[in-house]
C-alpha positions as CSV (number, residue, x, y, z in Angstrom):
1,M,-35.4,-85.7,6.9
2,K,-38.2,-87.1,4.7
3,I,-40.6,-84.3,3.4
4,D,-44.2,-84.7,2.2
5,S,-45.3,-82.9,-1.0
6,E,-48.3,-83.2,-3.2
7,A,-45.7,-83.3,-6.3
8,E,-41.9,-83.8,-7.0
9,F,-39.9,-81.5,-8.9
10,T,-36.9,-82.1,-11.8
11,M,-33.8,-80.3,-10.6
12,F,-34.6,-77.8,-13.6
13,E,-38.0,-77.1,-12.2
14,A,-37.0,-76.4,-9.2
15,I,-34.2,-73.9,-10.6
16,S,-37.1,-72.5,-12.8
17,M,-39.4,-71.9,-9.7
18,I,-36.6,-69.7,-8.3
19,V,-35.8,-67.9,-11.6
20,G,-39.5,-67.2,-12.1
21,N,-40.1,-65.8,-8.7
22,S,-37.1,-63.5,-8.8
23,I,-38.0,-62.3,-12.1
24,G,-40.6,-59.6,-11.9
25,T,-41.5,-56.5,-12.5
26,G,-38.6,-55.3,-9.9
27,I,-36.1,-56.4,-12.5
28,I,-37.9,-54.2,-15.4
29,A,-37.5,-51.3,-13.1
30,V,-33.9,-51.8,-12.2
31,P,-32.7,-50.0,-15.4
32,Y,-34.4,-46.6,-14.6
33,L,-32.4,-46.9,-10.8
34,A,-29.2,-47.9,-12.9
35,T,-29.4,-44.3,-14.9
36,K,-28.2,-42.9,-11.6
37,N,-25.3,-45.0,-10.8
38,S,-22.4,-46.0,-12.8
39,F,-22.4,-49.6,-14.9
40,R,-19.9,-50.3,-12.3
41,T,-21.7,-49.9,-9.5
42,V,-24.6,-52.0,-10.9
43,F,-22.4,-54.7,-11.9
44,F,-21.2,-54.7,-8.0
45,M,-24.5,-54.2,-6.4
46,V,-25.9,-57.2,-8.4
47,L,-22.8,-59.3,-7.5
48,I,-23.4,-58.6,-3.3
49,A,-27.1,-59.0,-3.9
50,Y,-26.5,-62.6,-5.4
51,I,-23.9,-63.4,-2.7
52,V,-26.6,-62.1,0.2
53,N,-29.4,-63.6,-1.5
54,V,-27.7,-67.3,-2.0
55,I,-27.0,-66.8,2.0
56,L,-30.4,-65.8,2.9
57,H,-32.3,-68.4,0.9
58,L,-30.0,-71.3,2.3
59,I,-31.1,-70.1,5.8
60,I,-34.5,-70.1,4.6
61,A,-34.6,-73.3,3.2
62,E,-32.8,-75.1,6.2
63,L,-35.2,-73.5,8.4
64,S,-38.1,-75.2,6.4
65,Y,-36.2,-78.4,5.9
66,N,-36.0,-78.5,9.7
67,N,-39.5,-78.2,10.0
68,G,-40.7,-80.5,7.4
69,G,-40.8,-78.2,4.3
70,V,-43.7,-75.6,5.8
71,Q,-43.8,-72.2,5.2
72,L,-42.2,-69.6,7.4
73,V,-45.6,-69.0,9.4
74,K,-45.6,-72.4,10.6
75,S,-41.6,-72.5,10.9
76,F,-42.0,-69.5,13.2
77,E,-44.8,-71.2,15.3
78,A,-42.7,-74.3,15.8
79,E,-39.5,-72.3,16.7
80,L,-40.2,-69.1,18.1
81,F,-43.6,-69.0,19.8
82,I,-43.9,-71.1,23.2
83,G,-46.2,-71.3,25.8
84,K,-50.2,-70.9,26.2
85,F,-50.0,-67.6,23.4
86,Q,-48.2,-70.0,21.0
87,K,-51.4,-69.9,18.6
88,V,-52.3,-66.3,19.1
89,F,-48.5,-65.2,18.1
90,S,-48.8,-67.9,15.1
91,W,-52.3,-66.1,14.2
92,G,-50.8,-62.6,14.0
93,V,-47.9,-63.4,12.0
94,F,-50.4,-65.3,9.6
95,V,-52.4,-62.3,9.4
96,V,-49.3,-59.9,8.6
97,Y,-47.5,-61.8,6.7
98,G,-50.5,-63.2,4.6
99,L,-51.4,-59.4,4.1
100,A,-48.0,-58.7,2.8
101,I,-48.2,-61.4,0.2
102,I,-51.7,-60.4,-0.5
103,V,-50.8,-56.8,-1.2
104,G,-48.1,-58.0,-3.6
105,I,-50.4,-60.1,-5.6
106,S,-52.9,-57.2,-6.0
107,G,-49.6,-55.0,-7.5
108,N,-49.1,-58.0,-9.7
109,I,-53.0,-58.2,-10.8
110,N,-52.7,-54.6,-12.0
111,G,-49.4,-55.0,-13.8
112,G,-50.6,-57.9,-15.7
113,A,-54.0,-56.0,-16.3
114,E,-52.0,-52.9,-17.9
115,V,-50.5,-55.4,-20.0
116,I,-53.8,-56.9,-21.1
117,C,-55.3,-53.3,-21.6
118,N,-52.5,-52.6,-24.2
119,W,-53.1,-55.8,-26.1
120,I,-56.9,-55.5,-26.0
121,D,-59.7,-52.6,-25.6
122,V,-61.5,-53.7,-22.4
123,P,-62.1,-51.5,-19.1
124,F,-59.2,-52.1,-16.5
125,Y,-61.4,-53.9,-14.0
126,V,-62.0,-56.7,-16.6
127,A,-58.6,-56.8,-17.6
128,Q,-57.9,-57.4,-13.8
129,I,-60.5,-60.0,-13.7
130,I,-59.1,-61.8,-17.0
131,Y,-55.2,-62.0,-15.7
132,Y,-56.6,-63.1,-12.8
133,V,-58.6,-66.1,-14.0
134,L,-56.1,-67.0,-16.7
135,A,-53.2,-66.9,-14.4
136,G,-54.7,-68.5,-11.8
137,I,-55.8,-71.9,-13.7
138,I,-52.0,-73.0,-13.4
139,V,-52.0,-72.7,-9.7
140,F,-55.4,-74.2,-9.4
141,M,-54.2,-77.2,-11.1
142,G,-51.6,-77.7,-8.5
143,M,-47.7,-77.6,-7.7
144,K,-46.6,-80.1,-10.3
145,A,-48.3,-77.6,-13.1
146,V,-46.9,-74.3,-11.4
147,G,-43.2,-76.0,-11.8
148,I,-43.6,-77.0,-15.1
149,A,-45.4,-73.4,-16.2
150,Q,-42.5,-72.0,-14.7
151,K,-39.9,-74.2,-16.5
152,Y,-41.2,-73.3,-20.1
153,A,-41.9,-69.7,-19.0
154,V,-38.1,-69.4,-18.1
155,I,-37.1,-70.9,-21.2
156,F,-39.4,-68.2,-23.1
157,L,-38.0,-65.6,-21.0
158,I,-34.0,-66.7,-21.7
159,A,-35.1,-66.8,-25.4
160,I,-37.1,-63.3,-25.5
161,V,-33.7,-61.8,-23.8
162,A,-31.2,-63.6,-26.0
163,I,-33.3,-62.2,-29.2
164,M,-33.7,-58.7,-27.8
165,T,-30.0,-58.3,-26.8
166,I,-29.2,-59.2,-30.5
167,G,-31.6,-56.8,-32.0
168,T,-30.2,-54.0,-29.7
169,L,-26.5,-54.9,-30.4
170,M,-27.9,-54.4,-34.2
171,Q,-28.8,-50.7,-33.5
172,P,-27.0,-47.5,-32.9
173,L,-25.8,-47.8,-29.4
174,N,-25.6,-44.8,-26.6
175,E,-22.5,-44.2,-24.7
176,I,-22.4,-45.6,-21.1
177,H,-22.4,-42.3,-19.1
178,K,-20.9,-41.8,-15.5
179,P,-23.3,-39.9,-13.6
180,K,-22.2,-38.3,-10.3
181,I,-22.0,-41.0,-7.2
182,Y,-24.9,-40.5,-4.5
183,F,-24.8,-43.0,-1.5
184,N,-28.7,-42.6,-1.7
185,N,-28.9,-43.9,-5.6
186,I,-26.5,-46.8,-4.7
187,L,-28.4,-48.1,-1.6
188,A,-31.8,-47.5,-3.5
189,L,-30.3,-49.6,-6.5
190,Y,-28.8,-52.2,-4.3
191,S,-32.4,-52.7,-2.2
192,M,-34.3,-52.8,-6.1
193,I,-31.8,-55.6,-7.3
194,F,-31.9,-57.2,-3.7
195,F,-35.7,-57.5,-3.5
196,A,-36.2,-57.9,-7.5
197,T,-34.4,-61.4,-7.0
198,S,-35.4,-62.4,-4.2
199,A,-37.5,-65.6,-3.8
200,N,-38.5,-66.6,-0.6
201,Q,-41.9,-68.4,-1.5
202,A,-40.0,-70.5,-4.2
203,V,-37.2,-71.7,-2.5
204,I,-39.5,-73.3,0.0
205,Q,-41.5,-74.6,-2.6
206,S,-38.2,-76.1,-3.9
207,V,-37.4,-77.9,-0.6
208,K,-40.9,-79.6,-0.5
209,G,-40.6,-80.2,-4.6
210,L,-37.2,-81.8,-4.2
211,K,-38.5,-84.0,-1.2
212,G,-35.9,-82.8,0.9
213,N,-32.7,-83.7,-1.2
214,V,-30.0,-81.6,0.4
215,K,-27.6,-81.2,-2.6
216,K,-30.3,-80.5,-4.8
217,I,-31.7,-78.0,-2.9
218,R,-28.5,-76.4,-2.3
219,K,-27.5,-76.5,-6.0
220,S,-31.0,-74.8,-7.0
221,I,-30.3,-72.0,-4.7
222,F,-26.9,-71.4,-6.3
223,I,-27.8,-71.7,-10.2
224,G,-31.1,-70.3,-9.6
225,F,-30.5,-67.0,-8.2
226,A,-27.1,-66.9,-10.6
227,I,-29.8,-66.8,-13.7
228,S,-31.7,-64.2,-12.2
229,S,-28.6,-62.1,-11.5
230,V,-27.6,-62.5,-15.2
231,F,-31.0,-61.3,-16.3
232,V,-30.6,-58.3,-14.3
233,L,-27.2,-57.4,-15.7
234,V,-28.3,-58.3,-19.4
235,V,-31.8,-56.6,-19.1
236,T,-30.2,-53.5,-17.7
237,S,-27.3,-53.4,-20.1
238,T,-29.6,-53.6,-23.2
239,V,-31.7,-50.8,-22.1
240,L,-29.2,-48.4,-21.1
241,L,-27.2,-49.4,-24.3
242,G,-30.4,-49.3,-26.4
243,V,-33.0,-46.8,-25.2
244,S,-32.2,-43.0,-26.5
245,G,-33.6,-40.4,-24.3
246,S,-35.0,-40.5,-20.4
247,L,-36.1,-43.8,-19.1
248,E,-39.6,-44.4,-17.6
249,K,-39.3,-46.4,-14.4
250,E,-42.0,-48.9,-15.3
251,L,-41.8,-49.3,-18.7
252,A,-38.0,-49.3,-19.7
253,Y,-37.8,-52.9,-21.6
254,L,-40.9,-51.6,-23.2
255,Q,-39.1,-48.7,-24.5
256,L,-36.2,-50.5,-25.6
257,G,-38.7,-52.7,-27.4
258,E,-40.5,-49.9,-29.4
259,N,-36.8,-48.6,-30.3
260,I,-35.9,-51.7,-32.0
261,G,-38.9,-52.2,-34.0
262,K,-42.9,-53.5,-34.0
263,W,-41.6,-57.3,-33.4
264,A,-39.3,-56.3,-30.4
265,A,-42.2,-54.2,-28.8
266,F,-44.4,-57.2,-28.9
267,L,-41.6,-59.5,-27.4
268,A,-41.3,-56.7,-24.8
269,G,-45.1,-56.9,-23.7
270,I,-44.4,-61.0,-23.6
271,F,-41.4,-60.5,-21.6
272,S,-43.2,-58.2,-19.0
273,L,-46.4,-60.3,-19.1
274,L,-44.3,-63.8,-18.5
275,A,-42.5,-61.8,-15.6
276,L,-45.6,-61.0,-14.0
277,L,-47.2,-64.6,-14.4
278,T,-44.1,-66.5,-13.0
279,T,-44.5,-64.3,-9.9
280,F,-47.9,-64.7,-9.3
281,W,-47.8,-68.3,-10.0
282,T,-45.2,-68.5,-7.0
283,N,-46.7,-66.2,-4.5
284,T,-50.5,-67.5,-4.6
285,L,-49.1,-71.2,-4.4
286,S,-47.4,-69.9,-1.5
287,I,-50.2,-68.1,0.1
288,R,-52.2,-71.1,-0.9
289,D,-49.8,-73.3,1.6
290,V,-50.0,-70.7,4.5
291,F,-53.8,-70.9,4.5
292,H,-53.7,-75.0,4.1
293,E,-51.3,-75.3,7.0
294,Q,-52.9,-73.0,9.2
295,I,-56.4,-74.0,8.7
296,G,-56.1,-77.4,7.4
297,M,-58.8,-77.0,4.6
298,N,-58.4,-78.1,0.8
299,N,-56.0,-76.7,-1.1
300,K,-58.2,-75.2,-4.0
301,L,-60.2,-73.9,-1.9
302,C,-57.2,-72.3,0.5
303,W,-56.0,-70.8,-2.8
304,L,-59.5,-69.3,-3.6
305,M,-59.3,-67.7,0.3
306,A,-56.1,-66.4,-0.4
307,T,-56.5,-64.9,-3.7
308,I,-59.8,-63.3,-3.9
309,P,-58.8,-60.7,-1.4
310,S,-56.0,-60.0,-3.7
311,L,-58.2,-59.3,-6.7
312,L,-60.6,-57.2,-4.6
313,F,-58.1,-55.0,-3.3
314,S,-56.8,-54.6,-7.3
315,V,-60.2,-53.7,-8.2
316,F,-61.4,-51.5,-5.6
317,L,-58.3,-49.9,-3.6
318,V,-56.2,-49.2,-6.9
319,N,-55.0,-45.8,-5.5
320,G,-55.5,-46.6,-1.7
321,F,-53.3,-49.4,-2.3
322,I,-50.2,-47.2,-2.5
323,F,-50.0,-46.8,1.3
324,L,-50.2,-50.4,1.9
325,T,-47.2,-51.3,-0.2
326,R,-45.1,-48.6,1.6
327,L,-45.5,-50.5,5.0
328,M,-44.3,-53.7,3.2
329,S,-40.7,-52.6,3.7
330,G,-41.4,-52.8,7.5
331,V,-42.8,-56.1,7.1
332,V,-40.0,-57.8,5.4
333,V,-37.7,-56.5,7.9
334,L,-39.9,-57.7,10.6
335,V,-40.0,-60.9,9.1
336,A,-36.4,-61.0,8.6
337,V,-35.5,-60.5,12.1
338,M,-38.2,-63.3,13.0
339,L,-36.6,-65.7,10.7
340,I,-33.1,-65.3,11.8
341,I,-33.9,-65.8,15.4
342,S,-36.0,-68.7,14.4
343,Y,-33.3,-70.3,12.1
344,N,-30.8,-69.8,15.1
345,K,-33.2,-71.8,17.3
346,S,-33.6,-74.5,14.8
347,R,-30.1,-74.7,14.0
348,K,-28.8,-75.4,17.7
349,K,-31.9,-77.6,18.2
350,V,-30.9,-79.9,15.1
351,G,-27.3,-79.8,16.2
352,D,-26.3,-79.7,12.5
353,S,-26.5,-77.6,9.2
354,K,-26.7,-79.6,6.2
355,I,-27.9,-76.8,3.8
356,S,-26.4,-73.5,4.6
357,G,-23.2,-75.2,6.6
358,R,-20.8,-72.1,7.5
359,L,-22.7,-69.7,5.8
360,G,-25.6,-69.9,8.5
361,S,-23.2,-69.2,11.4
362,T,-24.4,-66.2,13.8
363,F,-22.0,-63.9,11.8
364,F,-23.6,-64.2,8.5
365,Q,-27.1,-64.3,10.5
366,V,-26.4,-61.1,12.0
367,L,-25.2,-59.8,8.4
368,M,-28.4,-60.9,6.9
369,V,-30.6,-58.6,9.3
370,I,-28.4,-55.8,8.8
371,S,-28.4,-56.2,4.9
372,T,-32.4,-56.5,5.2
373,V,-32.5,-53.4,7.1
374,V,-30.5,-51.3,4.7
375,C,-32.6,-52.5,1.6
376,A,-35.7,-51.3,3.3
377,I,-34.1,-47.9,3.8
378,G,-32.8,-47.9,0.4
379,A,-36.6,-48.7,-0.7
380,L,-37.7,-45.3,1.4
381,I,-35.2,-43.0,0.7
382,P,-35.4,-40.4,-2.2
383,L,-33.2,-40.5,-5.1
384,K,-30.6,-37.8,-5.8
């Protein structure tokens, strides 16, 4: 199927979109949950999350591919909503799905602002605006600019992790502890790894950027999530081996840098900022496309309309925002159910499965819904 796109990605750029979208603050938080589980459990949870993410994102890619490379809202409209209320349901999903992404972007802006405040002495709201403007310039330039930026960001991230790993191994190392096994902790760990390495928006952008090349789309998904999984394992391992004392949930990698030395602390800060930026670029590009497909206005104007609410939320609803973020698990489950139903209809309508093949069969569709529900529960249950 021929897919129209504003830009064409190289294979490396498509892979980088996926890696960049999945390497966010979630990966930095995984080590904290890893301390509540054995390293063997961490390894198997990463492996399971990789398999599930590959299958799920093959399904997402194929649904988008079957509908010309559009975002999920338009795919739902084409496959799921029929009759005279089609547009009403479409706009309802547009609001809910759009709010979910806006909430995520707002949290991203706050994270970036915290990094900036650690470097320069400015009020937090000023740091939020600085981050939004500097990060937004790339997306404002267009899809190809995001692909190129993601490529170089991933290269830098790999280099930083490699250097930090070498630095860790040159220090006195902690013994790998074996905590008691609790189901709650395993579930929470799996949930964090799964959500941390997911890349729904990036996969759809890769479908567009690769112009519907089925072999390249499939390869970018397998390779992209493999790289993200290795990132999780290496970052988690180095933190557990190199950080003495208790871990702080959101500052684990920064703690590792401080343990090694000032130069490593600086690199850890760069890593955190790049992890935030790569996610910001993909998510705001996605919400721009969602707005463009829904209202048909200019891409740059759609980006402003979609992201300014995120900036306002982050500036004025810093404390009240926590409640909204807890609701996102419910939204994720809702979207997952709608995704599978839409994909099932699309697969039957097309009569073929060029991207997911047997991995998109009914058995795996049901498995994806169950996995998403399990992850949503894992995100909410208390740790032992």
